[in-house]
N, C-alpha and C positions, 0 to 999 in steps of 0.2 A: 456423600459429601455432598450437602446443599452451601453452592456460592455464594454470596453474595451479590444484588444483580452489577454494582461497577463493575469485581471483577469480572466476571463475564462477562463484559464488555470489552473490559481489557482485553480479557483473555480473545474473543476471538478477533482486534479490532487487528492486535501480533498477529492471529493466525496467518490470518491472509495480506495482513500483507509483509509478511513471509514467502504466503504460497506464494503470490508472487511477483514479486522478485523473482526467487525462483522459476519460475513462468519463465518472462522473459529472457530470462541469461537460455533456457534450455532450448524456448522456441525461437531468440538468434540467436544463438549457434546452431542447432541441427536441424531448426525449420527451416530455416530462413539465410545455410551457412555465414555470418558474421560472425567476427565477434569485435563488439561495437567498443570499447573503457567502461570502468569500473563504475566511475561516473556514474554516468546512467541508465546504467546499470541496477544503479542501485534508487533508480530515481519513486519502487512506490512507496521507497522506507520515508517520503516525502511526509503525505503528507498524517502517517505514524503520530511521526520526530510533534507534526502540525494539532493533533488529537489530546497527545499525553503535556501540548503544554498547556494545550488553550482548555482543557474540559474543568480548572478549577475557576477560573475568571474568563475578563476576555466578550469581545462580543458574537465567538466562534463557539463559544463554552454553551452553547444555546440547540448544538449542531451534536442532531441524537451519533450511539455504536453508527446505525445504518445509512447516518450521511459520510465520514468519515468513508465509513466502508466502500462507495460505490462512489469517493471521491477516489483510493485506490488504487479502485480494480480502472477507471479513467485517466488516470496516470499513464499506470499501466495500457492501456492503449495504444493511448494519445503520440506514449517511447516509443512502443510496437512500431507503427506506422508511421513516426518519425524516420530511427535509420529503414525501413523496409519499402517506405513510398518511394 
């Protein structure tokens, strides 16, 4: 099954956002022993929705899927550091 490039990009960004959301929750709960509210634990989904709503038009439409993946990872790490540090 050969998927179009745009579909592969959408799936890749979605999988990374989901994995970062789960990893952030597990790292905060079991790694740091914290139980922050739900909304901050969902912060990796913010770049994903940015990707979805800006990929067709607008100033952010020039960013690649890898840029959005990087933004998702950075948001995840910053959220973790905010709660731990």
